[in-house]
N, C-alpha and C positions, 0 to 999 in steps of 0.2 A: 255473795257471788251472784252475778246476773249473767244468764245465758240467753242470747238472742239468736234465733234461727228460724228458717222457713222449712216446713216439712209437711207431708201429706198425713192426714189423720187416717187411722185404720181401725176396723172393728175386730175385736178378739174373737176368733173362731169358736172357742169353747163357750162363750157367753153371748152368742149372736141374739138369742131371744131377749136378753137384757140390754142389748146394744151398748156394751162396754167399749168405749172409744179411747184409743191411745194415740200417742205420737212417739216416735223413737228419737231420742236425743242423738246429736252427732257424737261419734266415737270419742273425739278429743275432749268434749265437754263431759261425757260420761266418765272417762278416766280421771279427769281433774276432780270431779265430784267425789268419786270413790276414794281418791287419795286424801282429800280434805276431810271426809267423813270418818276415816279410820275404821274403828270397830263400832261406831255409834249407829248400828242398824236396828230396825224393828223386825217384825214378822216377815218372812219370805225375803229377807234382805232389804226391805224397803227403807226409805228415808222420807221424812216429812218435808214438803216444799210448798212454796206459794207460787202459783201460776197465773200469768196474765195472758189472755188471748183477746185481742181487740180491746174493748173497754171494760171487760169483765176480769176480776181477780178473785181467786179462791185458794183454799188450802187443800192439798191432796198429797199423794205419795208417789215417789219414783221407785221402780222395781228393776232389779237386774233382769236382763232378757236371757232366759235359759236356752232359747232357741239359737242363740249365736254363741260360738265358742268363746270360752273365757267369761261368760256372763255379761257381755257388753254388746251393743250399747244399752243404756237404761231406757226404760219406757215410762211414760207418764200417762196416768188415766185422766181423760178429759171428760168431765161431766157435762153433758149437753142438756141444758134446761129449756 
């Protein structure tokens, strides 16, 4: 599954000192990923994914966003090197 979208990056308030940067997936894509994954989740409800931003690609995880009702949309940690 490939999801292409534009969104603003944001820094997680709880980890500002570590600058954990995330992007929120569109709700529709988040719901589709959740349906496809079924029960195949890891810690904190995460799923392993491969992310491409610009010309860089890496493996990371998506997490359900507990700040939004129903645990959606998912958020992706973006490692800024």
